[in-house]
N, C-alpha and C positions, 0 to 999 in steps of 0.2 A: 612447556606443555605439562599440565598436571597429570599424575598417574591415573590411568583409566580404571574404573571399577570393573571387576570381572563378572561374567555371567554367573548367576547363583548367589552373589552377595546380597545380603538382606540389610536394608537400612531401617533403623528405628523399629526393628522387629515386625515390619509391615510390608515394605516395598522390596520385592525380589527382582533383581536386575536380570533382564533378558539379554539386551545388546545395546550398543551405541546407535542412535538414530540421527545424531547431529553433533557437530563439533564446532568449537569456537575458541578464541584466544583465552577466555576466562574459565573454560570448563566444557563439559559435554552435556548432551541431552540423551537420556536413556529411556528405553522402553522397559516397563516394569509391570509385574503382577502385583495387584493389591491383595495381600494375603488375608485381610480382614473382610473384604467384599469379594467373594469368589466369582471369578470370571471377568472382573473389571481390569482393564488395561489402563495404565496411566503413563504420562510422560514426566520424567523427573529431570528438571533442569538444575545443573550444578554450577555454582559460582565459587571459584577458587581465588581468593584475594592475593595480591602481590605480597610475597613474603619480605620484600625489601622495605615495605612501608613502616613508618614509625608506629609506635603503639597508639598514639593519638589518631593518626590517619587510618590505621586499621580499624579502630573503634568507630570512627566516622563512617567508614565503608560498610561495616556491619549494620550500623544504624540505618544507612541508606537502603540496604537490602531489606531490612524489616519494614521500612516505610513502603517500599515497592510491593512487598508481599501482602501487607495488610490492605493496601489500596486495591490490588488486583483481586484479592479474595472477595472483595465487596461487589465486584462487577458481575453482572448477570445479563448476558445477551446471546441470542442464538448464533450470531456470527463470530463469537469469541469463545475460545476454550475456557472451561470453568476451572479456576484455581481452587484446590481443595485442601491444601496443607502446605506448611513451610516449617523448616527446622534447620538446625546447625549441627554438624558433627566435626569436631576438631577445628581446623581452619577452613572448612568448607560449608557453604550455605546451600540449601536445596529448596526448590520450589516444585510442588507437585500439581499437575493439572491433568485434565482429561486428555487421553490420547486421541488424536484426530486421524481417522483412517482416510485413505484415498491418495490421489496424486496431487503434488503441488503444481501450480500453473506453469512453472518453468519447465517441468517435465512434459506437460501437455503441449506447450509451445514447441519444444524440441522435437517431439513426435511429429507434429505438423510440418516442421521444417525439413525433417528427413524425408517426408513424403512429397516435398516440393510444393507445399500449399501453405496458405495463411489460415489462421484461426478465423472462424466465422464472426463477423462484427456483432451480430445479434447475441451470440454466446458471450462475447467479451463484455458487451454492455450489460448483460444480465449479471455477470460477475461484478461489474463496476457498481451496479445498483446495490448489490449486497454489501460490497466493501464500503460504500457510502453510508449504509445503515450502521455498520460497525464504527466508522470514524465519527459519525454524527453523535452516536452514543458516548464515545470516549471524550469528544470535545465538549459535550454538554455537561460533563461532570463538574462538580464544584469542589476544588478548582479543576479546570480542564486537564485532560490527560493526552499527551502526545505519544504516538508510537515511535516515530523517528527511524523506522527501518522497513518501510513498506516496499516490497519488491515481489516479483513472481514466485520466488522460492519460499516466501513467507505467507503464501496464500494457498490453502489446501481446499481442494474440491472433493467433497465427500461423496460416497456412493448414493446418498439420498438426495444429492443435488444442492446441498448447502455449502456455501463458501465460508471458510473460517480464516480469520486473520490470526496467525500464530506468532510465536517467539516475541515475548515482551522484554527481551534483554536490554533494549535501549529506551524503555519507557521513561517519560519525564512528566513530572507534575508541574503545572503552570500555576505559580502562587499568585496571590491577589495583587501584588504590585507589578505583575507581568515580568518578573525575573524568573527565568527557568532554573529549576533545581534538578540536577542530574541524579537519578536514582541508581542506575547502573551505568558505569562509564562506557562511552562509545560514540561514534560519529556516523553510524549508518554505513551503507554500501555506496561507494563512490558514484556508480552509474545513475543512482536515483537520488543523490543527495544534493539539496539546494546550496547555493553559495554561503548563506548565512550559517549553515550547519558545519561548514569546514573549520570554522574558527574555534570549535569546541564551546565550552560553557561561558567564555567571556563575551560571546556574541549572542545577539537576541534571536531566538527562534520562537515561533508560535504556530497556531493551527495551520497557517498557510505553508509551513514547511512540509507538513504531511500531504498537503494538496499538490505540491511540486512532485513529491515521490509518487503519488497516485497517478498524476499525469504521465510521468516517465515510465511507470509500470505499464500503463495502457499503450504507450508508444511502442514499447518493446513487444508486447503481446500481439499487437496488430500488424507489425512490420517484420517480425523475426530479426530485427536489427537493434543492437544495443544502443540506447540513447547516448549522445555525446555528453561527456561529463561537464558539469556546470562551469568549472574553472577554465576548461578549454573553450567553451562558448563565450566566456567573458573576454578571452583574448582574441577569439575569432568569432564574431557575432553571427556569421553565416554558416557556421560549422554544422548546425543541426539541419538535416534534410527534412522538409515537410513530409509527414507520413504518407500522403497520397502520391508523392513521387516514387515511393517504394512499393506501396500497395494501392493501386488505383481504385480498388473496390471499397475503400473506406469512404464514408460519406463526408461531405464538406463540413457538416455540422460537427461531426465527431473530431475531425482534424482541428477545427477552430477551437473547440473546447480543450483538447489536449495541449495545443500550443499556448492557449491562455493559461492553463495550469502550470506550464513549464516556463513561464516568464521568469527571467533571472531575478528581478527585483520583487520582493513580496507584495509591494503595493500594486504591482501590475497583474497579480493573480486574482482569481475569484476570492472574495472576502471570506467565504466559508464553504464547507462541503456541500450544503444544500444548494447553494448557488451553482456550484460546479456540476452537481447532479442534474439540475434543471437544464443547464447548458448542454450536457451530454444527451439528455433524453428529449430535448426539444421544447421545453417550457420556459426558456429564458434566453435573452439575447446575450451573446458573448461580447464583452467589451474588450476587444483586442488592443493590447498596447501597441503604439506606433513602432516600438522596437521589434515586434514580431512580424516578419515579412511572410505574407501568404500569397500563393499564386492566385491570379484572378480567376473566379469561377467561370466555366464554360456554360453554354446553354444546357448541355446535358447535366452538368452539376446542379443547375438551378431547378431542374425538374426530376431530381434523383429520388425524391420521396413521393409516395402516393398522393398526399395532399397537394404538394407542389405540382404534380402532374395534372391533377384534376383542375386546379386553378388555371394552369397554362392552357388546357383544352377549352375551359370555359371562356377565357379571354379571347382565344382564337375564334371560337364560335360567335361571340359577340361582334368581333371585328368583321367576320364574313357576313353576318346578318346586316350590319350597318351598310356594307358595300352593296348587298342585294337591294336593300330598301332605297339606296341612293340611285341605282340604275332604274328601278321601277318608276321612281319619280321622274 
């Protein structure tokens, strides 16, 4: 583990370290004061390269960092923290971005769990809609950008009600020939990682890899239960419990969309984030893979939404009217 910067240290005569707010195998994330812009707080992400690397590999790693930094600095979206600066000091590289206040969704989920309750589905779907905005923006870049580490702890809910997708430590650029180029090494967090991402960079990943992690994140938030890891599901296909068996308050539509996104094979998932969004919010049919086993919906499930309830009542009324007319005749 690299040596941690101390409170009060100043980087590049501008960023005064307050404290560590995140830790990882390649370095820390610090809260810092921007001495040039009074009152501005920023997050400083540190990347410490492996000292055992050869000179050529170390140079390649530094170039990868610069590609990541320049790519992220060009991004501008309300659901993403703005990257404002990047630089190197000695054997360490630094990425400076806006500090995002608020709680991450993992903390919010744990608070609900301690109270013995589940998060409200409406709230979770609101967050999902905002996350879909961020991912659609990333995936629409030329070339597309993959996040590769979507999970509750990387989603911050700000006091103003805005969701932010943070920590770009595993971002990848998808080059034109569809071969993924790693910018900062990493394989994501196992609970939310699809099978194709386990193999590292020799295996193909694309935007559907983010969709799997998106679905696994929603599964966790709505059930208070960690999703079964993909490699275990590959060995035991029935290992993943359908969300409604854990939280019956989840709608059938939401369950089907989540399980669609969490299909083990990329071809069985929604083809893009917009299709997944429509499946979650009710404007698209979910094409469930035969490999995904879902419980048969009950009559209560079929009339669980206001529209479906209205249609059911209307159908019942027409049936009763037909019977009355039959008797009159």
